[in-house]
N, C-alpha and C positions, 0 to 999 in steps of 0.2 A: 504494499500500499504505499503510494507516495503522497506528499503533501504539496499540490500546486495551487496557485493562486487562480481564481475563477475570473479570467478577464473578458468573458464573453456576455456579461450581464449588461442589460440595457438599463438606463437611467429611467426611474419612474417619474411621471409628472406629479407635481404638487397639486394641481388643480385641474379641472377639466377646462378646455380652451372656450374663451366666450363666443357665443354665436355672432355670427355676422349681422350687421344693422340691416342689409338687404334682404336677408332671409326673414328676418322679424317684420319687415315692412311688408314683404309679400304674404306673409302669414295673416298680418292684420288686414290687408286689403282683401285677400280672398276668404276671410272668415264671415260666416253668415251674419247679417244684422250688423248693427253699430257696434264698434269695438271701443270701449271706453279708454284703454290703454294707447290706443292709435291716436284718439284726439289729445290726451296728454302729452304724449311725444311730439305732435305736431305743433301743439302750443309752445311746447319748451324749445322745440327747434326754430319756431319763428321768432321767440324772444331772443334767443342765442344769435340768431341772424341779425336782429335789431341792434343787439349790442355790438356785434362785429362791424355793422355798417355804420351806426351813428355813435358808438362809445357810450359815455355816461348818460346821455339823455335817453339813449336806447335801453338803458337799464332801469332809469328811473320813471319815466312816462308810463310804460306798461305796468310797473307796481302800483302808481298812484291811481291808475284807471282800474285795476283789479280791487284795490282797496276801497274805492268808491262804490263798485258794483257790489262788494260783499256788504258793506254798510247799507246800501239800498235794500238788499235782499233781507236782512236782519230786520230792517224796519218794516218790510212788507210782511215778514212772519209775525213781527210783534202785533200789527195792526190787524192781522187776519186775512 
C-alpha cells in the first residue's frame, strides 16, 4: 500500500451561480397573468436608469413622488 497525494480532485463551488437576468426577465414575461416581481424589477430598473442619467435629482425626485403617493394612499385609507 502506497501513500500518494490525490491530485485529481476538482474544487467545489461555494455557492450556486446566480441566474442570468435575461433568463429571469423571460420567465417573468412568459408567466401567466401579471407578475408582481417583474413590476418591482422594472420600477427599480427605471429608477436606476434615472439615477445614471440625471444623477442626484434622479435619486431624489422619484423618492419624493413615491413619498407623496404613499401619504395620499394613507389618507385615503384613513378616510375610508
